[in-house]
C-alpha positions in Angstrom: 23.6 3.3 1.4 24.9 6.8 0.4 25.4 7.1 -3.4 23.9 3.7 -4.2 22.3 3.6 -7.9 18.7 1.4 -8.2 18.1 2.4 -11.9 20.5 0.9 -14.5 20.5 2.2 -17.9 17.8 -0.4 -19.6 15.5 1.0 -16.8 16.2 4.4 -17.5 15.8 3.9 -21.7 12.5 1.8 -20.8 11.0 4.8 -19.0 12.3 6.9 -22.0 9.4 4.5 -24.5 7.2 4.3 -21.6 3.6 5.1 -22.3 0.9 5.1 -19.8 -1.8 2.5 -20.7 -5.2 2.4 -18.5 -8.9 1.3 -18.4 -10.9 2.2 -15.9 -14.6 0.4 -16.2 -16.0 1.0 -12.1 -18.9 2.5 -12.6 -18.4 4.8 -9.6 -14.7 6.2 -11.1 -16.6 6.7 -14.2 -19.5 8.0 -13.5 -19.5 10.1 -10.4 -15.9 10.3 -9.4 -14.3 11.3 -13.0 -16.6 13.9 -13.7 -16.7 15.4 -10.2 -12.4 15.4 -10.3 -12.4 17.5 -14.1 -14.8 20.1 -12.2 -12.3 20.1 -9.3 -9.1 20.4 -11.3 -10.3 23.4 -12.7 -9.3 25.3 -9.6 -6.1 24.3 -9.1 -3.2 27.0 -9.7 -1.2 25.6 -12.6 2.1 26.6 -11.0 1.1 23.5 -8.4 3.2 20.4 -9.3 0.9 17.1 -9.9 2.9 15.1 -7.7 2.5 17.7 -4.7 -1.0 16.7 -4.8 -0.1 13.5 -4.7 2.5 13.5 -1.5 0.2 15.8 0.0 -2.9 13.2 -0.1 -0.2 10.4 1.0 0.8 12.6 4.3 -2.5 13.2 5.5 -3.2 9.2 5.5 0.3 9.2 7.2 -1.2 11.6 9.8 -4.5 9.1 10.4 -2.6 6.4 11.1 -0.3 8.2 13.8 -3.1 10.4 15.2 -5.4 6.8 15.4 -2.4 4.8 16.9 -1.8 7.6 19.5 -4.7 6.7 21.0 -5.2 3.2 20.3 -1.2 2.0 19.9 -2.6 -2.1 20.8 -5.9 -2.1 19.2 -7.7 -2.4 22.7 -9.7 0.5 22.3 -13.1 -1.1 21.1 -13.3 -3.0 24.3 -12.2 -0.5 26.8 -14.9 1.8 28.2 -15.3 4.5 27.9 -13.8 4.2 24.2 -10.9 6.1 24.7 -10.8 7.6 20.8 -12.4 11.1 20.6 -15.5 11.3 17.8 -13.7 14.5 16.5 -10.3 11.8 15.6 -13.0 9.7 13.5 -14.2 12.6 11.8 -11.1 14.6 10.7 -9.6 11.3 9.6 -12.7 10.4 7.4 -12.2 13.7 5.7 -8.8 13.4 5.3 -8.9 10.1 3.7 -11.3 11.8 1.4 -9.3 14.5 0.5 -6.1 12.1 0.2 -8.6 9.9 -2.3 -9.7 12.9 -4.4 -6.2 14.7 -4.4 -4.8 11.1 -5.8 -7.7 11.4 -8.4 -6.6 14.7 -9.7 -3.2 14.5 -9.9 -3.0 13.4 -13.4 -5.7 15.4 -14.5 -3.5 18.4 -13.2 -0.2 16.8 -15.3 -2.1 16.9 -18.0 -3.4 20.5 -18.0 0.2 21.7 -16.9 1.7 19.3 -19.8 4.0 17.8 -17.4 2.6 14.4 -18.1 5.6 11.6 -17.5 6.7 8.2 -16.1 7.7 9.9 -13.0 4.7 10.7 -11.8 2.9 7.2 -11.9 6.1 5.5 -10.5 5.8 8.4 -7.8 1.5 7.8 -7.6 1.7 4.2 -7.2 4.8 3.8 -5.2 3.0 5.9 -2.3 -0.1 3.9 -2.7 1.4 1.0 -1.9 2.6 2.1 0.8 -1.1 3.7 2.1 -2.2 -0.2 1.5 -0.3 -0.5 5.0 -1.7 2.3 6.6 -5.6 2.3 5.2 -6.5 -0.8 6.7 -5.2 -0.8 9.8 -7.9 2.3 10.7 -10.5 0.3 10.7 -8.8 -2.6 13.0 -9.0 0.1 15.5 -13.0 -0.1 14.9 -13.5 -3.3 16.3 -10.2 -4.3 18.4 -8.3 -7.2 19.5 -11.2 -9.1 21.0 -13.0 -9.5 18.0 -10.6 -9.1 15.5 -7.5 -11.0 17.4 -4.1 -10.2 15.7 -3.2 -12.9 13.9 -6.4 -12.7 11.9 -5.0 -8.8 11.2 -1.9 -9.8 9.7 -4.2 -12.6 7.3 -6.2 -9.6 6.5 -2.9 -7.3 5.6 -1.9 -10.2 3.3 -5.2 -10.3 1.4 -5.1 -6.2 0.8 -1.0 -6.7 -0.2 -2.5 -9.9 -2.2 -5.1 -7.6 -4.2 -2.5 -4.6 -4.6 0.1 -6.7 -6.1 -1.5 -8.6 -8.3 -2.7 -5.8 -10.5 0.5 -4.4 -11.4 1.8 -8.6 -11.9 -1.4 -8.0 -14.6 0.3 -4.7 -15.8 3.9 -6.1 -16.0 2.1 -9.5 -18.2 -0.6 -7.6 -20.2 1.3 -3.8 -20.6 -2.2 -2.1 -19.4 -3.4 -0.9 -16.0 -6.8 -2.1 -15.4 -7.8 0.1 -12.6 -10.0 -2.5 -9.8 -13.3 -1.6 -8.9 -12.7 -2.3 -5.2 -10.5 0.6 -4.9 -13.6 3.6 -5.3 -15.7 1.9 -3.2 -12.9 0.7 -0.6 -12.7 4.5 -0.1 -15.5 6.0 -0.5 -16.7 2.8 2.2 -13.7 3.7 4.9 -14.3 7.1 5.0 -18.3 6.9 5.3 -17.5 4.1 8.4 -15.0 6.4 9.9 -17.6 9.8 9.9 -20.3 7.3 10.9 -18.1 6.1 13.9 -17.1 9.9 14.9 -21.0 10.6 14.6 -22.8 7.6 16.5 -19.9 6.2 18.3 -17.9 3.1 17.8 -19.9 0.9 19.9 -21.6 0.8 17.3 -19.7 -1.7 15.6 -19.9 -4.3 18.4 -23.8 -4.4 18.0 -24.4 -8.1 16.4 -26.8 -8.3 13.4 -28.6 -11.4 13.2 -26.5 -12.6 15.0 -23.2 -11.8 13.8 -20.3 -9.3 14.9 -20.1 -5.9 12.4 -16.6 -7.6 12.2 -16.6 -10.5 10.9 -19.2 -9.5 8.1 -16.4 -6.8 7.8 -13.1 -9.7 6.8 -15.3 -11.9 5.4 -16.2 -9.2 2.5 -12.9 -8.5 2.2 -12.1 -12.2 1.1 -14.7 -12.6 -0.7 -14.5 -9.5 -2.7 -11.4 -10.1 -3.6 -11.9 -13.6 -5.1 -15.0 -12.7 -6.7 -14.2 -8.8 -8.2 -10.8 -9.1 -8.7 -8.4 -12.4 -9.1 -11.3 -13.9 -11.7 -11.1 -10.6 -13.7 -6.6 -10.2 -13.4 -6.4 -14.4 -14.6 -8.8 -13.6 -17.7 -7.1 -10.7 -18.7 -3.9 -12.2 -18.3 -4.9 -15.2 -20.5 -6.7 -12.6 -23.4 -3.6 -11.0 -23.5 -1.7 -14.1 -24.4 -4.4 -15.3 -26.6 -4.8 -12.1 -28.7 -1.1 -11.8 -28.5 -1.9 -8.1 -27.0 0.7 -8.2 -23.9 4.1 -8.8 -23.0 4.0 -12.2 -23.9 6.3 -13.7 -21.5 7.5 -17.4 -20.8 5.4 -19.1 -18.1 8.6 -18.3 -15.8 9.2 -15.1 -16.6 5.5 -14.4 -15.8 5.6 -16.3 -12.3 8.8 -14.4 -11.7 7.3 -11.1 -10.1 5.0 -13.5 -7.4 8.5 -15.2 -5.4 9.1 -12.3 -3.4 5.8 -11.8 -2.2 4.7 -15.6 -2.0 8.2 -15.6 0.2 7.1 -12.3 2.4 3.9 -14.1 3.1 5.2 -17.5 3.8 8.7 -15.9 6.5 6.0 -13.5 8.3 3.5 -16.1 8.7 5.6 -18.7 10.1 7.2 -15.8 12.4 3.6 -14.8 13.2 2.5 -18.5 13.8 5.6 -19.7 16.0 7.3 -17.0 17.7 8.0 -18.0 21.2 6.7 -14.8 22.6 3.6 -14.5 20.4 5.2 -11.5 18.6 2.3 -10.6 16.2 -0.3 -10.3 19.7 2.7 -8.5 21.7 3.2 -5.7 19.0 0.6 -6.5 16.5 0.7 -2.4 14.5 4.7 -3.2 14.3 4.5 -6.3 12.5 2.4 -5.1 10.2 4.7 -1.7 9.9 7.3 -4.2 9.2 5.3 -6.6 6.5 4.0 -3.6 5.0 7.0 -1.9 4.5 8.4 -4.5 3.2 5.9 -5.3 0.6 5.9 -1.6 -0.3 9.2 -2.2 -1.2 8.4 -5.1 -3.8 6.1 -3.9 -4.7 7.6 -0.4 -6.2 10.4 -3.0 -7.5 7.7 -4.8 -9.6 6.0 -1.2 -10.6 9.8 0.0 -11.7 9.9 -3.3 -13.7 6.9 -3.1 -15.3 7.2 0.4 -16.0 10.6 0.2 -17.8 9.8 -3.2 -19.3 12.3 -4.8 -18.0 12.7 -8.4 -16.0 11.1 -8.4 -12.2 13.2 -9.2 -9.5 13.3 -12.8 -8.3 13.9 -11.6 -4.6 14.3 -9.0 -2.5 17.2 -8.4 -0.3 14.7 -7.3 2.8 13.6 -10.6 2.5 17.1 -12.0 4.2 16.2 -9.8 7.1 13.1 -11.1 7.7 14.4 -14.3 7.5 17.6 -14.0 9.8 15.1 -12.5 12.5 12.1 -15.3 11.7 15.2 -18.0 12.4 16.7 -15.9 15.9 12.4 -15.5 17.1 11.3 -19.4 16.4 14.2 -21.6 17.6 13.4 -23.0 20.9 16.0 -22.5 22.8 15.2 -24.5 26.1 15.4 -27.9 23.7 19.1 -26.9 22.9 19.7 -26.6 26.7 19.9 -22.9 25.8 18.0 -19.6 27.3 14.7 -18.6 25.5 14.4 -15.2 23.7 12.6 -13.2 26.0 9.6 -11.0 25.1 11.1 -8.0 25.5 14.3 -9.2 23.6 11.9 -9.9 20.1 10.3 -6.7 20.4 13.8 -4.9 20.3 14.8 -6.9 17.6 11.3 -6.3 15.5 11.6 -2.5 16.6 15.2 -2.8 14.9 13.9 -4.4 12.1 11.1 -2.3 11.1 13.1 0.9 11.6 16.1 -1.0 9.4 13.4 -1.8 6.5 11.4 2.0 6.4 15.2 3.0 6.2 15.8 0.8 3.5 12.8 1.6 1.5 12.4 5.5 2.1 16.4 5.4 0.7 15.3 3.9 -2.1 12.0 6.0 -2.8 14.0 9.0 -3.1 16.9 7.6 -4.6 15.2 6.3 -7.6 13.0 9.6 -7.8 16.3 11.4 -8.2 17.8 9.2 -11.0 14.9 9.6 -13.0 15.1 13.9 -11.9 18.8 13.4 -13.2 18.5 11.5 -16.2 15.0 13.4 -17.4 16.7 16.2 -16.2 13.5 17.9 -14.3 13.3 19.3 -11.2 11.8 17.7 -8.4 9.5 20.0 -6.8 9.2 22.5 -9.8 7.5 23.3 -12.9 9.5 24.7 -15.5 8.1 28.4 -16.1 7.0 29.0 -12.4 8.6 30.2 -9.9 6.3 29.1 -7.0 8.2 25.2 -5.4 5.9 22.5 -6.9 6.0 19.2 -6.8 7.2 16.0 -9.3 6.4 15.6 -12.5 3.5 13.5 -12.9 1.7 11.7 -15.2 
């Protein structure tokens, strides 16, 4: 893997021409958060590189993931008495997430005030956001537990989160404009407040029924409905409008649906494994299964971000899908019908662990490779703003 180059000449030339173009119409973002971020960024020293803020915020979401997972690896805490997750964990997780959200909101503002705007920052920011799409929903699963939200339904909730995030970038691939979704700000506020309330009042409150309905079901339905109402129709309309008014990329139909192929393949293959595993692997190892699917999703999404920013052709396939498909085939074959011993639960777990480790290493290598190649091309230092001697981060938008 050492020495692999991920960016070709077309990518690099596309990045040279790239200009960030976004539209944010969220009431919460425009009228509350941006004024707050504009005020807050003034207190940050100019030697702090924007992507240091981005990366620090991302690390806080990772800390939350491991911290909650330490106390509730198998999503059983909600049905255990007393609940093994201390209240301080939820309070700390709430603070971490809100700080991460804030740092993600001010990195671009820090870039503009330090004159370090560039394509690397947006790629870095949105690439890490794609991985946070895996991390953040999992916090909420520990509030409800596998008894109210079985692992198979967790899988479909994750697919819904991936789809909502991915479609925004597919939209930009076709329109050339990043229409920032309303849901992002409300989700970050909602999850932060929910975890904070949990830390104060205790996780037992999420087991109380509301008019005979468990909060978990309300949460689940809200996620699906919000995408269908506030996200997908707007994305479809924006794409239609870009073709009608000839303001977008005007890609032919085959090219327009091209980004959807690897995502659809991920959804199908992972769901086949979840449904037909001989050992019910998604129930046996729900957290590791989510890590696997989420990491592959992040890699697919990062490659789409590279394509839409460099105005190059989107990938039709992702190599990680080959290993996922191979593992799925191994784990769903009815060996007893072929006169062979069945694949044991432990062996399927080992295969899942190995695959999750493999895709994580590959994805990290891809991410650092893209950063390295862009730094070399634009002649910039990875962790240093020109003119300052203190350690900083990647140039940001």
